C-alpha positions as a LaTeX table, in Angstrom:
\begin{tabular}{lrrr}
\hline
Residue & $x$ (\AA) & $y$ (\AA) & $z$ (\AA) \\
\hline
Met1 & 72.33 & 82.54 & 48.49 \\
Met2 & 73.85 & 79.56 & 50.29 \\
Thr3 & 76.87 & 79.56 & 47.98 \\
Arg4 & 77.47 & 83.24 & 48.68 \\
Leu5 & 77.20 & 82.60 & 52.40 \\
Leu6 & 79.69 & 79.72 & 52.27 \\
Arg7 & 82.15 & 81.90 & 50.37 \\
His8 & 81.99 & 84.73 & 52.91 \\
His9 & 85.33 & 85.00 & 54.69 \\
Leu10 & 83.67 & 85.05 & 58.13 \\
Phe11 & 81.38 & 82.05 & 57.59 \\
Trp12 & 83.75 & 79.28 & 58.65 \\
Pro13 & 85.18 & 81.11 & 61.70 \\
Ala14 & 81.63 & 81.93 & 62.84 \\
Phe15 & 80.46 & 78.37 & 62.16 \\
Thr16 & 83.40 & 76.95 & 64.13 \\
Leu17 & 82.68 & 79.25 & 67.09 \\
Val18 & 78.99 & 78.28 & 67.12 \\
Leu19 & 79.91 & 74.58 & 66.90 \\
Leu20 & 82.33 & 74.85 & 69.84 \\
Leu21 & 79.73 & 76.69 & 71.90 \\
Ala22 & 77.21 & 73.94 & 71.12 \\
Ile23 & 79.69 & 71.24 & 72.16 \\
Asn24 & 80.31 & 73.11 & 75.41 \\
Ala25 & 76.58 & 73.25 & 76.05 \\
Val26 & 76.29 & 69.46 & 75.51 \\
Phe27 & 79.05 & 68.56 & 77.97 \\
Asn28 & 78.20 & 71.34 & 80.41 \\
Pro29 & 74.43 & 71.74 & 80.80 \\
Gly30 & 74.88 & 74.97 & 82.73 \\
Phe31 & 77.12 & 76.53 & 80.10 \\
Trp32 & 74.56 & 79.12 & 79.01 \\
Asn33 & 73.42 & 79.93 & 82.52 \\
Leu34 & 74.00 & 83.56 & 83.42 \\
Gln35 & 73.70 & 84.97 & 86.91 \\
Trp36 & 73.29 & 88.58 & 87.92 \\
Arg37 & 75.18 & 89.22 & 91.16 \\
Asp38 & 76.25 & 92.54 & 92.62 \\
Gly39 & 75.22 & 94.28 & 89.40 \\
His40 & 77.37 & 92.05 & 87.20 \\
Leu41 & 76.84 & 89.11 & 84.88 \\
Tyr42 & 78.58 & 85.84 & 85.71 \\
Gly43 & 78.77 & 82.62 & 83.74 \\
Ser44 & 80.91 & 80.49 & 81.45 \\
Val45 & 80.23 & 82.66 & 78.40 \\
Ile46 & 81.26 & 85.80 & 80.32 \\
Asp47 & 84.47 & 84.05 & 81.41 \\
Ile48 & 85.29 & 83.22 & 77.78 \\
Leu49 & 84.75 & 86.83 & 76.73 \\
Asn50 & 86.90 & 88.11 & 79.58 \\
Arg51 & 89.76 & 85.69 & 78.97 \\
Ala52 & 89.68 & 86.17 & 75.21 \\
Ala53 & 90.02 & 89.98 & 75.44 \\
Pro54 & 93.86 & 90.10 & 75.83 \\
Leu55 & 94.34 & 87.64 & 72.97 \\
Ala56 & 91.95 & 89.63 & 70.80 \\
Leu57 & 93.99 & 92.78 & 71.47 \\
Val58 & 97.23 & 91.10 & 70.46 \\
Ala59 & 95.55 & 89.50 & 67.43 \\
Leu60 & 94.30 & 92.89 & 66.19 \\
Gly61 & 97.83 & 94.25 & 66.19 \\
Met62 & 99.15 & 91.08 & 64.59 \\
Thr63 & 96.51 & 91.34 & 61.85 \\
Leu64 & 97.91 & 94.60 & 60.51 \\
Val65 & 101.48 & 93.28 & 60.67 \\
Ile66 & 100.58 & 90.12 & 58.75 \\
Ala67 & 98.57 & 92.19 & 56.26 \\
Thr68 & 101.84 & 93.93 & 55.30 \\
Arg69 & 103.58 & 90.58 & 54.73 \\
Gly70 & 105.19 & 90.72 & 58.16 \\
Ile71 & 105.10 & 88.72 & 61.38 \\
Asp72 & 105.74 & 89.65 & 65.00 \\
Ile73 & 106.75 & 86.82 & 67.29 \\
Ser74 & 107.86 & 89.20 & 70.04 \\
Val75 & 104.37 & 90.20 & 71.24 \\
Gly76 & 104.51 & 87.75 & 74.16 \\
Ala77 & 107.71 & 89.36 & 75.41 \\
Val78 & 106.20 & 92.83 & 74.94 \\
Val79 & 103.23 & 91.74 & 77.04 \\
Ala80 & 105.65 & 90.73 & 79.80 \\
Ile81 & 107.58 & 94.03 & 79.55 \\
Ala82 & 104.41 & 96.13 & 79.78 \\
Ala83 & 103.12 & 94.07 & 82.71 \\
Ala84 & 106.44 & 94.34 & 84.54 \\
Thr85 & 106.62 & 98.11 & 83.96 \\
Val86 & 103.16 & 98.87 & 85.29 \\
Ala87 & 103.57 & 96.48 & 88.24 \\
Leu88 & 106.86 & 98.04 & 89.28 \\
Met89 & 105.55 & 101.59 & 88.96 \\
Ile90 & 102.27 & 100.96 & 90.76 \\
Gly91 & 103.20 & 98.27 & 93.26 \\
Gly92 & 101.04 & 99.34 & 96.16 \\
Glu93 & 103.02 & 100.36 & 99.18 \\
Leu94 & 101.32 & 99.89 & 102.55 \\
Val95 & 100.95 & 103.15 & 104.47 \\
Val96 & 98.95 & 104.24 & 107.48 \\
Lys97 & 96.59 & 107.20 & 107.08 \\
Asp98 & 94.54 & 108.37 & 110.03 \\
Gly99 & 95.15 & 105.08 & 111.74 \\
Val100 & 93.96 & 103.06 & 108.74 \\
Gln101 & 96.26 & 100.86 & 106.68 \\
Thr102 & 95.92 & 101.42 & 102.93 \\
His103 & 97.87 & 100.69 & 99.76 \\
Val104 & 99.04 & 103.61 & 97.65 \\
Ser105 & 100.65 & 103.60 & 94.20 \\
Arg106 & 104.34 & 104.48 & 93.91 \\
Phe107 & 103.49 & 106.57 & 90.85 \\
Pro108 & 100.11 & 107.91 & 89.71 \\
Met109 & 98.32 & 105.07 & 87.93 \\
Ser110 & 97.88 & 107.14 & 84.77 \\
Val111 & 101.64 & 107.77 & 84.62 \\
Ala112 & 102.38 & 104.06 & 85.09 \\
Ile113 & 99.93 & 103.07 & 82.34 \\
Ile114 & 101.31 & 105.66 & 79.92 \\
Ala115 & 104.88 & 104.55 & 80.66 \\
Ala116 & 104.02 & 100.87 & 80.07 \\
Leu117 & 102.25 & 101.62 & 76.78 \\
Ala118 & 105.06 & 103.94 & 75.67 \\
Leu119 & 107.66 & 101.24 & 76.34 \\
Ala120 & 105.56 & 98.66 & 74.48 \\
Ser121 & 105.19 & 101.05 & 71.53 \\
Leu122 & 108.95 & 101.63 & 71.61 \\
Cys123 & 109.43 & 97.87 & 71.28 \\
Gly124 & 107.17 & 97.96 & 68.22 \\
Leu125 & 109.16 & 100.87 & 66.83 \\
Trp126 & 112.36 & 98.86 & 67.23 \\
Asn127 & 110.85 & 95.96 & 65.27 \\
Gly128 & 109.49 & 98.29 & 62.59 \\
Leu129 & 112.82 & 100.03 & 62.06 \\
Leu130 & 114.65 & 96.72 & 61.76 \\
Val131 & 112.14 & 95.50 & 59.18 \\
Ala132 & 111.44 & 98.65 & 57.16 \\
Arg133 & 114.71 & 100.58 & 57.46 \\
Val134 & 117.43 & 97.99 & 58.08 \\
Gly135 & 115.78 & 95.43 & 55.80 \\
Met136 & 115.77 & 92.44 & 58.14 \\
Gln137 & 113.28 & 89.66 & 57.58 \\
Pro138 & 110.34 & 90.18 & 59.97 \\
Ile139 & 110.70 & 86.82 & 61.70 \\
Ile140 & 114.40 & 87.46 & 62.41 \\
Ala141 & 113.88 & 91.06 & 63.54 \\
Thr142 & 111.11 & 90.12 & 65.95 \\
Leu143 & 112.93 & 86.98 & 67.09 \\
Ile144 & 115.64 & 89.26 & 68.46 \\
Leu145 & 113.14 & 91.10 & 70.65 \\
Met146 & 111.34 & 87.86 & 71.51 \\
Val147 & 114.51 & 86.59 & 73.17 \\
Ala148 & 115.88 & 89.88 & 74.48 \\
Gly149 & 112.47 & 91.18 & 75.58 \\
Arg150 & 111.84 & 88.16 & 77.78 \\
Gly151 & 115.24 & 88.73 & 79.36 \\
Ile152 & 114.45 & 92.42 & 79.88 \\
Ala153 & 111.19 & 91.52 & 81.63 \\
Gln154 & 113.02 & 89.07 & 83.88 \\
Leu155 & 115.66 & 91.67 & 84.72 \\
Met156 & 112.96 & 94.22 & 85.54 \\
Thr157 & 111.24 & 91.82 & 87.92 \\
Gly158 & 114.42 & 90.23 & 89.23 \\
Gly159 & 113.07 & 86.86 & 88.14 \\
Gln160 & 110.34 & 87.15 & 90.75 \\
Ile161 & 106.58 & 87.66 & 90.62 \\
Ile162 & 105.81 & 91.32 & 91.34 \\
Thr163 & 102.53 & 91.65 & 93.20 \\
Val164 & 100.29 & 94.69 & 92.78 \\
Tyr165 & 98.21 & 95.79 & 95.75 \\
Tyr166 & 96.70 & 99.00 & 94.38 \\
Ala167 & 92.96 & 98.33 & 94.12 \\
Pro168 & 92.00 & 100.90 & 91.42 \\
Phe169 & 94.35 & 99.16 & 88.98 \\
Phe170 & 92.39 & 95.92 & 89.29 \\
Phe171 & 89.45 & 97.45 & 87.43 \\
Leu172 & 91.17 & 97.01 & 84.05 \\
Gly173 & 91.18 & 93.24 & 84.22 \\
Asn174 & 88.59 & 92.50 & 86.89 \\
Gly175 & 86.14 & 95.41 & 86.72 \\
Phe176 & 82.70 & 95.43 & 85.16 \\
Leu177 & 80.85 & 98.02 & 83.12 \\
Leu178 & 77.15 & 97.69 & 82.28 \\
Gly179 & 77.30 & 94.16 & 83.65 \\
Leu180 & 80.12 & 93.00 & 81.34 \\
Pro181 & 83.88 & 92.70 & 82.01 \\
Phe182 & 85.66 & 96.00 & 81.38 \\
Ala183 & 88.38 & 94.15 & 79.42 \\
Val184 & 85.75 & 93.33 & 76.77 \\
Phe185 & 85.04 & 97.05 & 76.33 \\
Ile186 & 88.77 & 97.75 & 75.96 \\
Ala187 & 89.10 & 95.16 & 73.19 \\
Ala188 & 85.89 & 96.37 & 71.54 \\
Ala189 & 87.10 & 99.99 & 71.61 \\
Val190 & 90.42 & 99.07 & 69.97 \\
Trp191 & 88.58 & 97.07 & 67.31 \\
Leu192 & 86.14 & 99.93 & 66.64 \\
Val193 & 88.92 & 102.50 & 66.25 \\
Leu194 & 90.79 & 100.18 & 63.89 \\
His195 & 87.65 & 99.36 & 61.94 \\
Leu196 & 86.88 & 103.02 & 61.39 \\
Ala197 & 90.48 & 103.75 & 60.41 \\
Met198 & 90.52 & 100.87 & 57.92 \\
Thr199 & 87.10 & 101.55 & 56.37 \\
Arg200 & 86.60 & 105.32 & 56.64 \\
Thr201 & 90.10 & 106.33 & 55.56 \\
Ala202 & 92.51 & 105.18 & 52.87 \\
Leu203 & 94.76 & 103.50 & 55.45 \\
Gly204 & 93.14 & 100.09 & 54.99 \\
Leu205 & 93.65 & 100.28 & 51.22 \\
Phe206 & 97.27 & 101.36 & 51.71 \\
Ile207 & 97.99 & 98.43 & 54.04 \\
Gln208 & 96.34 & 96.00 & 51.64 \\
Ala209 & 98.33 & 97.40 & 48.71 \\
Ile210 & 101.59 & 97.09 & 50.63 \\
Gly211 & 100.79 & 93.49 & 51.49 \\
Ile212 & 100.00 & 92.61 & 47.88 \\
Asn213 & 103.05 & 94.29 & 46.34 \\
Pro214 & 105.36 & 96.49 & 48.47 \\
Ala215 & 107.54 & 97.54 & 45.54 \\
Ala216 & 104.59 & 98.61 & 43.40 \\
Ser217 & 103.13 & 100.50 & 46.36 \\
Arg218 & 106.36 & 102.40 & 46.77 \\
Leu219 & 106.45 & 103.26 & 43.07 \\
Ala220 & 102.84 & 104.41 & 43.29 \\
Gly221 & 103.85 & 107.02 & 45.85 \\
Leu222 & 102.87 & 105.29 & 49.09 \\
His223 & 105.15 & 105.80 & 52.08 \\
Glu224 & 105.50 & 102.05 & 52.37 \\
Arg225 & 108.29 & 102.05 & 54.95 \\
Thr226 & 106.61 & 104.62 & 57.19 \\
Ile227 & 103.32 & 102.73 & 57.15 \\
Thr228 & 105.14 & 99.47 & 57.92 \\
Val229 & 106.90 & 101.07 & 60.91 \\
Cys230 & 103.60 & 102.46 & 62.19 \\
Val231 & 101.97 & 99.05 & 61.88 \\
Tyr232 & 104.66 & 97.46 & 64.06 \\
Val233 & 104.36 & 100.32 & 66.56 \\
Phe234 & 100.64 & 99.68 & 66.85 \\
Cys235 & 101.26 & 95.95 & 67.26 \\
Gly236 & 103.56 & 96.72 & 70.18 \\
Phe237 & 100.99 & 99.13 & 71.62 \\
Ala238 & 98.22 & 96.50 & 71.39 \\
Ala239 & 100.46 & 93.96 & 73.13 \\
Gly240 & 101.12 & 96.57 & 75.83 \\
Val241 & 97.38 & 97.04 & 76.42 \\
Ala242 & 97.02 & 93.26 & 76.67 \\
Gly243 & 99.86 & 93.22 & 79.21 \\
Leu244 & 98.03 & 95.79 & 81.35 \\
Val245 & 94.81 & 93.76 & 81.24 \\
Ile246 & 96.60 & 90.51 & 82.12 \\
Ser247 & 98.61 & 92.00 & 85.01 \\
Ser248 & 95.47 & 93.68 & 86.33 \\
Asn249 & 93.55 & 90.42 & 86.12 \\
Val250 & 96.12 & 88.37 & 88.06 \\
Lys251 & 97.18 & 91.36 & 90.22 \\
Ser252 & 100.84 & 90.71 & 89.50 \\
Ala253 & 103.53 & 90.56 & 86.83 \\
Asp254 & 105.64 & 87.51 & 86.01 \\
Gly255 & 108.51 & 88.22 & 83.66 \\
Asn256 & 109.10 & 84.51 & 83.14 \\
Asn257 & 105.60 & 83.43 & 82.12 \\
Ala258 & 103.47 & 86.49 & 81.27 \\
Gly259 & 102.47 & 86.30 & 77.61 \\
Met260 & 104.35 & 83.02 & 77.10 \\
Leu261 & 103.50 & 81.55 & 73.66 \\
Met262 & 100.86 & 84.25 & 73.19 \\
Glu263 & 102.37 & 85.09 & 69.83 \\
Leu264 & 101.48 & 81.63 & 68.54 \\
Asp265 & 97.87 & 81.92 & 69.67 \\
Ala266 & 97.69 & 85.38 & 68.10 \\
Ile267 & 98.97 & 84.09 & 64.76 \\
Leu268 & 96.48 & 81.22 & 64.93 \\
Ala269 & 93.65 & 83.64 & 65.71 \\
Val270 & 94.57 & 85.84 & 62.76 \\
Thr271 & 94.77 & 82.94 & 60.32 \\
Leu272 & 91.57 & 81.37 & 61.64 \\
Gly273 & 89.90 & 84.70 & 60.97 \\
Gly274 & 90.77 & 84.58 & 57.29 \\
Thr275 & 93.78 & 86.90 & 57.08 \\
Leu276 & 96.32 & 85.68 & 54.52 \\
Leu277 & 99.85 & 85.08 & 55.79 \\
Thr278 & 101.06 & 86.14 & 52.35 \\
Gly279 & 99.74 & 89.66 & 52.97 \\
Gly280 & 97.03 & 91.74 & 51.41 \\
Arg281 & 93.64 & 90.44 & 52.51 \\
Phe282 & 92.91 & 90.86 & 56.21 \\
Ser283 & 89.91 & 90.84 & 58.52 \\
Leu284 & 89.80 & 92.54 & 61.91 \\
Ala285 & 86.45 & 90.96 & 62.79 \\
Gly286 & 87.82 & 87.59 & 61.73 \\
Ser287 & 90.79 & 87.96 & 64.09 \\
Val288 & 88.43 & 88.68 & 67.00 \\
Leu289 & 86.42 & 85.59 & 66.06 \\
Gly290 & 89.68 & 83.64 & 65.93 \\
Ala291 & 90.57 & 84.75 & 69.47 \\
Leu292 & 87.12 & 83.69 & 70.66 \\
Ile293 & 87.54 & 80.33 & 68.91 \\
Ile294 & 90.85 & 79.66 & 70.63 \\
Gln295 & 89.54 & 80.60 & 74.07 \\
Thr296 & 86.31 & 78.63 & 73.56 \\
Leu297 & 88.33 & 75.66 & 72.32 \\
Thr298 & 90.43 & 75.81 & 75.48 \\
Ser299 & 87.27 & 75.84 & 77.61 \\
Thr300 & 85.82 & 72.97 & 75.57 \\
Ile301 & 88.93 & 70.84 & 76.06 \\
Tyr302 & 88.74 & 71.32 & 79.82 \\
Ser303 & 84.97 & 70.76 & 79.96 \\
Ile304 & 85.06 & 67.41 & 78.15 \\
Gly305 & 87.82 & 66.15 & 80.41 \\
Val306 & 90.72 & 65.95 & 77.97 \\
Pro307 & 93.92 & 65.18 & 79.93 \\
Pro308 & 96.20 & 68.25 & 80.18 \\
Glu309 & 99.11 & 66.40 & 78.61 \\
Ile310 & 97.30 & 65.99 & 75.27 \\
Asn311 & 95.19 & 69.15 & 75.15 \\
Met312 & 97.71 & 70.90 & 72.89 \\
Val313 & 97.45 & 68.02 & 70.42 \\
Val314 & 93.66 & 68.27 & 70.39 \\
Lys315 & 93.89 & 72.04 & 69.96 \\
Ala316 & 96.28 & 71.66 & 67.02 \\
Ala317 & 94.04 & 69.04 & 65.40 \\
Val318 & 90.96 & 71.25 & 65.61 \\
Val319 & 92.83 & 74.23 & 64.19 \\
Phe320 & 94.14 & 72.02 & 61.37 \\
Val321 & 90.62 & 70.91 & 60.45 \\
Val322 & 89.28 & 74.46 & 60.53 \\
Met323 & 92.09 & 75.70 & 58.29 \\
Leu324 & 91.34 & 72.91 & 55.80 \\
Leu325 & 87.68 & 73.90 & 55.74 \\
Gln326 & 88.68 & 77.50 & 55.07 \\
Ser327 & 90.76 & 76.45 & 52.06 \\
Ala328 & 88.74 & 76.96 & 48.90 \\
Glu329 & 91.06 & 74.62 & 47.00 \\
Phe330 & 90.58 & 71.86 & 49.59 \\
Arg331 & 86.80 & 72.27 & 49.48 \\
Arg332 & 86.83 & 72.11 & 45.67 \\
Thr333 & 89.00 & 68.99 & 45.71 \\
Val334 & 86.90 & 67.17 & 48.31 \\
Gly335 & 83.63 & 68.35 & 46.77 \\
Gly336 & 84.74 & 67.22 & 43.32 \\
Ala337 & 85.76 & 63.80 & 44.63 \\
Ile338 & 82.41 & 63.33 & 46.39 \\
Phe339 & 80.52 & 64.45 & 43.29 \\
Arg340 & 82.42 & 62.04 & 41.06 \\
Arg341 & 81.81 & 59.17 & 43.46 \\
Ala342 & 78.10 & 60.00 & 43.76 \\
Thr343 & 77.61 & 60.32 & 39.97 \\
Pro344 & 77.53 & 56.93 & 38.18 \\
His345 & 79.74 & 56.63 & 35.11 \\
Ala346 & 77.81 & 56.68 & 31.85 \\
Lys347 & 77.90 & 53.41 & 29.98 \\
Thr348 & 79.16 & 53.49 & 26.43 \\
\hline
\end{tabular}
């Protein structure tokens, strides 16, 4: 039973998350304290869930891309483009109605959200076409948009921080539903839709087959290129949703810094969750756990007083250890060495 549990692909991510939560509780005695104020839950755990939601969204899209032997390092730029689009379209102009000053959206909020998500999906389509149709290597194809996309976001914002004043938009990143942050429900909804699509239809099997052997999948009759394009489109869409949540949370859009290095955290979250970078095997739940690990690790580093200048080193070291523990070959090697040392040599 224990051996089967240790071999489960979610055991080590879950164990790491529990360990980090325990460390937080040791250094912060009030870590598990939850307060109910104004019909909402507040506390350190709630903050982790709220801040991990955008990363989880990006990681879910990245999971499918990596499962098809791809990579998308442009998601951070797509986050910035989506945030800039919605901020520019909503804004929040100050008008006077019946003697009362109020902020109104330049465009209907639904139109602005649809436009931002459509533009983010278009970015994913661009990456997918370069990879599946033109034949570029995924890292090169997405590197183009990583550089150009950041420039596009800066051009859209004029290099300035665009502030949003329209209150209804703030609900996406700051609102609460049933006592929990609304962003958590957004991430959970995206995960649920993906989970059902991967487990209740043949799509999950198709993606896994493409990741294992694209050429064989094509010969077997799968529309390998079409599926690959769709996967990149969804990755762009997921990054767009994350951009909306982030811009709503900070009530602004910053083309220079929004989503900066988010692609690296997303890749780390996916790999921590057990998805193979070589394609094939993937885990949506594992990617969500990976996002929670990264956000909890960040909170842990701050709570134990690690100086900001070395927190990235500590983060990298922890991720390195976790990845070693997830390696079956490493565990066999270390376990064999310990067993040989513990077992006395027979005398002849």
